[in-house]
Rosetta silent file (secondary structure, phi, psi, omega in degrees, C-alpha in Angstrom):
SEQUENCE: XXXXXXXXXXXXXXXXXXXXXXXXXXXXXXXXXXXXXXXXXXXXXXXXXXXXXXXXXXXXXXXXXXXXXXXXXXXXXXXXXXXXXXXXXXXXXXXXXXXXXXXXXXXXXXXXXXXXXXXXXXXXXXXXXXXXXXXXXXXXXXXXXXXXXXXXXXXXXXXXX
SCORE:     score description
SCORE:     0.000 S_00000001
   1 L     0.000  138.681  173.151   -0.013    0.095   -0.037 S_00000001
   2 L   -81.820  166.720 -172.895    1.304    3.471   -0.863 S_00000001
   3 L  -143.887  132.311  174.287    1.621    6.195    1.533 S_00000001
   4 L  -104.922  119.275 -179.363    1.386   10.088    1.166 S_00000001
   5 L   -99.102   33.881  179.682    3.218   11.899    3.953 S_00000001
   6 L  -151.759  170.318 -178.701    1.955   15.399    3.096 S_00000001
   7 L   -65.512  149.836  177.098   -1.252   17.296    2.793 S_00000001
   8 L  -137.107  138.405 -179.258   -3.487   16.472   -0.288 S_00000001
   9 L  -123.624  137.048  178.718   -6.292   18.519   -1.668 S_00000001
  10 L  -117.373  118.090 -176.877   -8.800   17.067   -4.244 S_00000001
  11 L   -80.664  -24.713 -176.698  -10.704   19.607   -6.189 S_00000001
  12 L   -99.558 -142.935  177.550  -12.868   17.168   -7.746 S_00000001
  13 L   -93.768  129.517  175.379  -14.808   14.069   -6.582 S_00000001
  14 L  -102.336  124.991  178.856  -12.960   11.544   -4.452 S_00000001
  15 L  -134.887  152.944 -176.698  -14.006    7.955   -4.587 S_00000001
  16 L  -154.646  160.685  177.850  -12.580    4.720   -3.204 S_00000001
  17 L   -71.750  -40.352 -177.855  -13.614    1.097   -2.703 S_00000001
  18 L  -136.966  136.606  175.575  -13.130    1.446    1.068 S_00000001
  19 L  -125.202  122.944  176.739  -12.527    4.559    3.258 S_00000001
  20 L  -107.589  118.239  171.774  -11.216    4.059    6.852 S_00000001
  21 L   -97.981  112.523 -176.775  -11.596    7.135    8.994 S_00000001
  22 L   -54.365  144.245  175.565   -9.428    7.132   12.174 S_00000001
  23 L   -50.077  135.665  173.844  -11.289    7.248   15.413 S_00000001
  24 L    92.532  -12.412 -172.641  -11.659   10.853   16.646 S_00000001
  25 L   -77.604  -49.133 -178.058  -11.269   12.296   13.133 S_00000001
  26 L   -80.189  110.903 -176.163  -14.926   12.940   12.276 S_00000001
  27 L  -116.826  171.572  179.178  -16.407   15.491   14.687 S_00000001
  28 H   -43.237  -52.946 -176.630  -19.870   17.355   14.956 S_00000001
  29 H   -64.844  -13.419 -178.800  -18.672   20.085   12.816 S_00000001
  30 H   -87.276   -3.005  179.661  -17.643   17.707   10.071 S_00000001
  31 L  -105.560  126.821  178.584  -21.261   16.498    9.602 S_00000001
  32 L   -66.325  143.563 -178.637  -23.302   18.470    7.256 S_00000001
  33 L   -68.531   -9.707  177.100  -26.559   19.884    8.554 S_00000001
  34 L  -113.092   25.524 -176.245  -28.311   18.220    5.564 S_00000001
  35 L   -64.922  -29.592  176.398  -26.575   14.836    6.175 S_00000001
  36 L    60.803   48.697  171.765  -30.068   13.178    6.793 S_00000001
  37 L   -68.523  136.578  177.463  -28.534   10.744    9.449 S_00000001
  38 L   -63.059  143.884  173.227  -31.260    8.230   10.420 S_00000001
  39 H   -59.372  -32.494 -171.711  -32.785    8.742   13.901 S_00000001
  40 H   -65.232  -21.615  179.597  -31.941    5.098   14.588 S_00000001
  41 H   -96.388    9.831 -174.584  -28.202    6.039   14.691 S_00000001
  42 L  -121.935  150.498  168.778  -28.536    8.834   17.228 S_00000001
  43 E   -83.679  136.610  178.919  -28.963    9.011   20.995 S_00000001
  44 E   -97.055  123.278  177.766  -32.202   10.870   21.957 S_00000001
  45 E  -103.515  133.653  176.720  -32.136   13.297   24.883 S_00000001
  46 E  -113.693  134.080  172.841  -35.394   13.910   26.809 S_00000001
  47 E  -116.322   94.025 -176.605  -35.912   16.654   29.237 S_00000001
  48 E   -85.264  126.105  177.205  -38.997   15.602   31.201 S_00000001
  49 E  -122.196  140.254  174.897  -40.785   18.177   33.401 S_00000001
  50 E  -128.677  134.700 -171.864  -43.492   17.687   35.815 S_00000001
  51 E  -147.840  150.432  170.480  -45.003   20.724   37.593 S_00000001
  52 L  -119.448  137.550  172.096  -48.015   21.598   39.928 S_00000001
  53 L   -91.256  136.875 -179.447  -49.825   24.827   40.036 S_00000001
  54 L    81.435 -162.019 -178.226  -50.662   26.165   43.354 S_00000001
  55 E   -58.355  138.785 -178.789  -50.068   24.352   46.764 S_00000001
  56 L   -70.168  147.847  178.185  -48.043   21.230   46.382 S_00000001
  57 L  -139.299  153.405 -179.427  -50.083   17.892   46.689 S_00000001
  58 L   -64.764  130.370 -179.823  -49.300   14.210   46.936 S_00000001
  59 E  -158.229  162.299  172.095  -49.290   12.607   43.599 S_00000001
  60 E  -132.285  120.776 -172.499  -47.900    9.825   41.329 S_00000001
  61 E  -136.950  134.412  176.397  -47.305   10.825   37.770 S_00000001
  62 E   -78.210  132.346 -177.475  -45.659    8.927   34.826 S_00000001
  63 E  -113.229  -19.281 -174.664  -43.063   11.141   33.350 S_00000001
  64 E  -166.863  136.265  173.523  -41.436    8.818   30.717 S_00000001
  65 E  -117.376  121.566 -179.866  -41.931    5.540   28.898 S_00000001
  66 L   -72.834  120.350 -178.853  -38.674    4.122   27.523 S_00000001
  67 L  -107.143  -33.361 -176.976  -38.950    3.392   23.839 S_00000001
  68 L   -68.189  163.656 -176.495  -35.292    3.097   22.868 S_00000001
  69 L   -58.655  -48.384  176.863  -33.365   -0.156   23.382 S_00000001
  70 E  -142.379  158.841 -175.611  -31.294    1.258   26.187 S_00000001
  71 E  -163.735  174.660 -174.360  -30.909    4.535   28.046 S_00000001
  72 E  -137.062  127.167  165.547  -29.395    6.484   30.931 S_00000001
  73 E   -85.996  119.725 -171.854  -31.029    8.815   33.488 S_00000001
  74 E  -100.418  -22.040 -171.221  -28.496   11.594   33.896 S_00000001
  75 E  -155.410  133.483  175.504  -30.253   14.066   36.195 S_00000001
  76 E  -139.638  126.633 -174.113  -33.078   14.306   38.455 S_00000001
  77 E  -137.908  157.187  173.371  -34.009   17.700   40.415 S_00000001
  78 E  -153.370  142.321 -179.359  -36.973   19.147   42.170 S_00000001
  79 E  -150.996  178.447  172.996  -37.862   22.614   43.582 S_00000001
  80 L  -133.113  171.065  177.238  -40.705   24.934   44.261 S_00000001
  81 L   -83.050  -40.496  162.560  -41.627   28.491   43.554 S_00000001
  82 E  -123.029  141.827 -177.541  -42.240   29.197   47.244 S_00000001
  83 L   -78.062  158.417  174.819  -40.599   27.148   49.871 S_00000001
  84 L   -59.092  157.241  169.913  -42.468   25.185   52.653 S_00000001
  85 E  -125.594  152.706  179.085  -42.782   26.933   56.071 S_00000001
  86 L    57.685 -133.101 -170.824  -42.744   25.542   59.609 S_00000001
  87 L   -89.785    4.925 -176.261  -42.788   21.764   59.649 S_00000001
  88 L   -69.723  145.067  179.218  -44.286   21.199   56.100 S_00000001
  89 E  -142.483  149.423  169.824  -42.353   18.924   53.814 S_00000001
  90 E  -126.562  117.309  175.403  -42.499   17.743   50.209 S_00000001
  91 E  -105.835  145.311 -178.755  -40.761   14.548   49.281 S_00000001
  92 E  -129.854  127.679 -179.646  -40.004   13.714   45.604 S_00000001
  93 E  -126.128  142.097  176.158  -39.017   10.287   44.448 S_00000001
  94 E  -105.923  127.664  173.298  -38.032    9.004   40.949 S_00000001
  95 E  -123.377  151.751  174.984  -39.132    5.383   40.334 S_00000001
  96 E  -119.134  111.948 -175.426  -38.475    2.902   37.609 S_00000001
  97 L    57.834   23.357  176.839  -41.166    0.311   37.376 S_00000001
  98 L    97.404   -1.436  179.591  -42.190    1.103   40.841 S_00000001
  99 E  -111.297  128.913 -172.618  -38.712    0.913   42.439 S_00000001
 100 E   -64.011  147.412 -177.667  -36.871    4.123   43.543 S_00000001
 101 L  -106.988   -0.713 -179.689  -33.837    5.214   41.435 S_00000001
 102 E  -108.429  142.552  178.751  -32.559    7.461   44.270 S_00000001
 103 L   -63.353  -32.164  172.741  -30.313    6.899   47.186 S_00000001
 104 L  -158.515  152.136  177.477  -32.917    8.891   49.181 S_00000001
 105 L   -59.327  141.140  164.930  -36.007   10.976   48.220 S_00000001
 106 E   -63.800  128.726  176.645  -35.507   14.757   47.668 S_00000001
 107 E  -111.612  120.845  171.060  -36.913   16.581   50.538 S_00000001
 108 E   -99.045  122.495 -177.782  -38.260   20.178   50.241 S_00000001
 109 L  -142.152 -161.096 -173.720  -38.756   22.101   53.435 S_00000001
 110 L   -74.275   -2.225  177.906  -38.353   25.409   55.070 S_00000001
 111 L   -93.728   -3.654 -177.823  -34.604   25.205   54.510 S_00000001
 112 L   -78.235  165.090  177.596  -35.001   25.296   50.627 S_00000001
 113 L  -117.715  135.253  179.231  -34.769   28.456   48.531 S_00000001
 114 L   -62.411  139.503  178.402  -37.458   29.342   46.136 S_00000001
 115 L    79.182   -6.097 -178.633  -36.838   28.699   42.527 S_00000001
 116 L  -102.414  114.026  176.396  -33.638   26.641   43.393 S_00000001
 117 L   -72.432  143.485  179.618  -33.807   22.980   42.392 S_00000001
 118 E  -109.855  127.095 -173.359  -32.378   20.362   44.590 S_00000001
 119 E   -82.895  142.818  173.430  -30.589   17.443   42.865 S_00000001
 120 L   -89.193  149.552  174.393  -31.325   13.921   43.786 S_00000001
 121 L   -94.722  118.023 -171.073  -28.548   11.323   43.988 S_00000001
 122 E   -86.557  136.569  176.693  -29.276    8.538   41.557 S_00000001
 123 L   -99.280  -20.463  173.789  -28.532    4.981   42.732 S_00000001
 124 L  -138.664  146.107 -174.077  -29.545    3.491   39.481 S_00000001
 125 L  -126.908  -25.954 -169.701  -29.374    5.046   36.015 S_00000001
 126 E   -80.443  140.117  177.778  -29.944    2.467   33.320 S_00000001
 127 E  -133.826  148.178  173.712  -33.336    2.090   31.563 S_00000001
 128 E  -130.342  165.221 -178.064  -34.421   -0.289   28.863 S_00000001
 129 L   -48.204  126.772 -173.566  -37.221   -0.575   26.404 S_00000001
 130 L    88.498   -6.187  173.430  -40.565   -0.663   28.357 S_00000001
 131 L   -67.998  149.324 -179.599  -39.385    0.855   31.507 S_00000001
 132 E  -128.815  124.355 -179.851  -41.744    3.421   32.970 S_00000001
 133 E   -94.720  124.293  174.299  -40.464    6.258   35.060 S_00000001
 134 E  -121.181  159.726  167.686  -42.794    7.889   37.623 S_00000001
 135 E  -103.642  133.868  174.583  -42.490   10.796   40.050 S_00000001
 136 E  -118.475  119.276 -167.537  -43.905   10.143   43.441 S_00000001
 137 E  -118.929  134.252  179.443  -44.708   13.210   45.540 S_00000001
 138 E  -128.948  114.613  173.464  -45.765   13.154   49.191 S_00000001
 139 E   -96.009  115.443 -176.246  -46.934   16.456   50.636 S_00000001
 140 E  -122.333  105.425  178.954  -47.144   16.813   54.316 S_00000001
 141 L   -59.063  -44.983  179.984  -48.390   20.075   55.940 S_00000001
 142 L    44.937   45.148  176.971  -47.367   18.932   59.451 S_00000001
 143 L    79.362   -3.077  175.672  -48.515   22.112   61.078 S_00000001
 144 L  -109.331 -155.643 -174.183  -46.663   24.391   58.482 S_00000001
 145 E  -124.532  127.900  178.675  -47.582   25.674   55.092 S_00000001
 146 L   -70.971  147.767  177.660  -46.711   23.616   51.958 S_00000001
 147 L   -64.262  165.132 -179.268  -44.622   25.174   49.207 S_00000001
 148 E  -128.227  156.617  175.751  -46.318   26.161   45.918 S_00000001
 149 L    66.439   49.393  178.497  -45.427   25.685   42.293 S_00000001
 150 L   -59.004  129.506  173.469  -43.700   22.328   42.720 S_00000001
 151 E  -131.308  152.600 -175.462  -41.359   21.461   39.634 S_00000001
 152 E  -140.699  141.590 -179.975  -39.502   18.354   38.762 S_00000001
 153 E  -138.023  134.285  171.459  -36.849   17.888   35.970 S_00000001
 154 E  -129.459  129.079 -174.231  -35.483   14.655   34.663 S_00000001
 155 E  -115.925  126.718 -173.737  -32.837   14.327   31.860 S_00000001
 156 E  -134.718  134.331  171.756  -32.767   11.048   29.975 S_00000001
 157 E  -123.840  139.351 -170.358  -30.807    9.863   27.045 S_00000001
 158 E  -147.808  144.943 -173.397  -31.792    6.681   25.117 S_00000001
 159 E   -75.255  146.746 -179.633  -30.534    4.742   22.056 S_00000001
 160 L   -81.110  -36.295  179.803  -33.173    4.654   19.279 S_00000001
 161 L  -134.844    0.000    0.000  -32.358    1.009   18.379 S_00000001
């Protein structure tokens, strides 16, 4: 096999029977915006948001159904527009098929700051086709006042095929 140890510019069309591109050579900027790469060859990122208007209330809500063959949960956060006062608490859990994915639920109480989301620590991150992610909220007034405007965010990436 011959070797060219210098730069090469081809003004016309370059064709070959086989083209081997070294790993790390082709980067995002090298892919045309009209490349029409099939969705099955890409990872899909989902930003799931669940929110309650008004005073926080206990609830269980499906936020994601995994369609891709495999995926990863990268982030889970919760916060409120106004914080709880007194002994009131809001706990937020992320569950996969009914089992928690967190080392501990996120607890929002009078020590939290309005509009600042608290991050949960993920103990499990993998998802596969058919997995259902739910958010479980338990709102307990406990002699205080529950926060308002509860919001939850979950970032998930999954393979299309």
